N, C-alpha and C positions, 0 to 999 in steps of 0.2 A: 443426170443422175438426181439432182435436187429435185426436178419436176416429177421424176419417178417417185422419189420419196414422199414427196407432197401428195401425189396421188394415191399412194399406198396408205398413208395416214388418213388421207380423207375418206377412203374406202372402210378403213377400221373404225372410224367415227360413225360412218353410215350404219354399219353392221351392228355397232354397240347401241345406236339409237333406235334401231329398227324394232326392237321388242317392245319398249314403251309405246311408240307410236302405233304398234300392232294391237296392243292392249287398250289404247284409247278408243281405237276404231271398232274393237269387238265389245258386245255382240252387235251385229247388224242384222241378224235374223233369228229365228226360233232356234233353240238348243235342243238336240235330242239327248235324252237321258235313259240309257238302257238299263233296265232292271231284269236280271237273269232268272227271274222266277215268276209263277203266275200272280195275278192280282190277288189281293187280300191277305197275303202273308206278312210277316214282320218286315222283311226286305222291303217289299212294296209300299207298305203303310209309312216307312220311315223315309223312303225316297220321295213320296209324295208330300209329306210334311215339309221336307227340305225344299222340294221343287216349288212349292207355293211361295215360300219365303224368298228363294233365289230369283223368282220371277220378278218379284218387286224390286229386289235390291240391284238386280243387273238390268232392270227395265226392258226385259225381253221374255217371250213365252218359253217356258220349259215344258217340253213334250216329253211325257213318260211313254217308253215304249218297252213292253213286257216280252222278252224273249227267253222263254224257259226251255229247259231241257238238258240233260247229261249233267244234273247236279249243278247247274249254273254256268256250265262251261261253253254253252252255246252263245249265250249273250256276251260272255267274257271274251270269246274269240272275235265276236263282231266288233266290239270295242277296240281290242288290240289291233285289229287290221283296219280300223276306220282313219280316214286322214286326220293329221293332227292340226286341224285348223281351228279347234276350239268348239265345233259344233256336234261333237258326239262325246259324250261322258258315260262313265259307267258306275252305277251304285250297286255295290255288291257285298255279300258276306265274306269278310275276309278269311275267316276259318276255312269255308268250302275252297276259296281260291288257293289258300296255302297247302291245304290237304291234297287237292289234286296237283299242285305243282311238285309235292314230294314223292306221291303215290302213283300217279298215273303212268302207265307204261307208254302210251302214246300221247304226246303234247302238241297240239296244233298251233300253240303259242308259248312263249316264255314269259312267265308273270314278271319277272325283274327287268327284263331286256325289252318287252314290247308294251308293257305298262307302266305308268308313273303314279305314285301316290300323290293325292291333292289335298285331302282332309278326311279324317274319321268323321263319322256322323253320329253314331249311337252304340251303346253297349247293352246287351240284354244277357243276364246270367242264365244258367241252366240249373237243374235241381235233380237231385236224386229222389225218385219215387218208387215205392214197392207195393206189392198187393198186400191188402190189409191182413190177409191170413197168415202171413209170415210172422213169426214170433219175436218181433223187434220193433221198438219205437225210437231208437237212436241208431247213429251209424256205428257205434262201438258194438251195439248188441246185434245189429245186421252182420257187421264183419265176422263176429264170433260164431253165428249161426251159419254163414256161408262157407267158412272154414271147416266146419263140423260135417258137412255134407259129402256123402260118398259121390254124388252125381252133382256137377256143377250147376248153379242157378242160370236161369236165362235172362238176358236183357234183350230188349228190342229197340230198334233205331229206325229212323227215316229212311235208311237205305245204305248200301256199302259206300264207303267214303264220305258219309254225312258227318257232320260235326257231332252229332249224337253218337254215331257208331264209334267214332276216334276218341270221344270222351270216354266212352266205356273201356276202351282199350288202354287209355292213359289211367284210368282208375284201377284196373286189373294190375297194371304194373306198379302204381303207386302204393296201393293197398296189399300187394301181394296175395291175391286171391284168384281162383279160376272162375270165369262166366263163359257162358256160350252165346255168341251173338246170333239173334234171329232179325234178319233185315226185311224191312217192309217197304211198300212203295208211298212213302210218306209218313208223318208224324201221327195222322189220324188214325190209320189202322192199327199202329203200335199202341196208341192209347186205348183204343177199344179192346184189344187183347189183354191189356193191363187191367183194365176195369173188369173183364170178363174172367180173369185169372188165369189165362192161357200161357202168359209169361210172368216172370218174377219181378221185373224191375225196368225201368226205363231212365235214361237221362234225357230230359227234354227242357225246352225254354220255359222259364218260370211264367210268362204270360199264359202259356198254353196249359200249364199245370194249375195255375191259380184258379182257373175255371172249375176245377175239380177239388179244390182244397177241402171243401166240406163234405165231399163224397166219402162214405164209410167204406168204399171198396179198395181206397188206396191210402198210403201214408207218404207224406212228404218230408223227408229226414233232414236234407241239407241243401244249400246252394253250392254251386261250383266255383263261384268267383272268390277272390280273396278278402273281399268285404262284404257284409250284409246287405241284403236288397231292401229298398224301402218298401216294396210291395207286400212282402211278408216278412218283416223285421224280426219277427220270433224265431225265423229259421237260422240255425248256425250254419257257418261256412264248413266245407269239409276240412279245411285246415285246423279250424277250432275243434273239429271232432276227432282229430288225430291223424288224419291223412296229410302227411308231411309236403309242405310246398306245392299242394294242388291248386291250380288257378286256371280255370276256363270261363271265358266270357265271349259271347257270340257277338263280334263287332260288325258293324256294317260302316262302309266308307265310299268316298268318291275316289275314282281313279280316272285316268285320261291316256290317250295314246302316247308313247313315248316321244313321240315327235312334236307334241303340242309345245308351244313356246312357254319358257319360264315365266314371262310376264302374265300370260293368260292364267297359268296354273296358280300363280300368286294371287290374282284377282278372284278366281273362283274360291280359294282357299280362305281369303279374307271374308267373302261373303258367307261362306259357311260358318266361319267363326262369329260373325254378327248374327247370322240366323238362329245360331244355337242359344243366343241369349234372348230371343223373342218370347214374351211371356205366353202367347198363344201356342207355340211349339213347344215350349216347355210343359205346358198343362197336358197337350196332347200327347207328348212322350211318356209322362208319367202315367197317365191313363192306360197306355199300351204297355206299361211295364218296362220302359226303355229309360236309359239315362242319356241325356245329349252329350255327346263327346267329340266336339270340333277341334281340330289341331292344324299345325303347320304341315306343310308337305314333309318337311323333315323329320318331325315327330311320328307322323303317320309312317313314314319308311322305317323308322326304328321299330315300330310296333309289328309291321309286316315281317321284317327280318326276325324278330323275336318269334312269331307265330310259326314262321319257316323251321326255325330251329327246334321248337317244342314239337310239331308234328313230325319233323323229320326223325327225331329220336324215337317217338312213338311207333312210326311207320318201320323204321330199322328193326326194332326189337320185336314187333309183331309180325314183320315180314308181310305187309299188306300191299297188294298191287290192284289197282283199278284198271 
């Protein structure tokens, strides 16, 4: 009996020690970082900025693999079903992941059960932009005009289930107005029609809108985040403009297969937090209109839970199914 207890205790010690040992041996080969969107977008740019820093900090190559399609779900599913050996990571838009989690009719993976949080990476606010011919220069004036119309105004988005789409639905509910959603295949076509006057407004990421800030064909009224953006600091927030408790930021973050050991998760998270303080990364983020936001896995998990709750409320009220 004593020998059995001794062997049991020895096995428990061995299991307890295995994670740190595994972390020390990792990484011994290049790490695949899946980006579930095409090259050149905010998700891709942010992933590559962090990938460069992580390669140095972890002393191993970070190979970016763009796996676009289905609003980010193809790449996310690949990561969710990958081995948890620490050599496949996912850098994705948290808003899109959580929106699909609450609104998709068919879910090929479960966000909370098949993936785990590692660290947030960046935050990018959206902004409300309207066509210049609308008789409004403030959110208050815009809301008054929208409520006075017999026919609802139209808002464009990057597609059904996109953060832009759901932000519009959230705004309708928070402001108490009617809007008609016009989905496009990406933000570019939606912006083209806003500039051409075919639609009345969009909710779009501030970096995408800032390129048109001086264009006389649109007016940017407010940002959707709960604090002003350094990119266009003169823009008020929607909360400041009277839309109570409104807060939407497009967050990008690092996730991993659920089976990846905690020791490796913590190692990647620590590297992300260190990378977020690098002056070169900070300068590049600022230029791209993003804020570096690296966190512990626990903090990111709380943020993901908050996004699931927010978009779940919006989805339930709007009855949106993807």
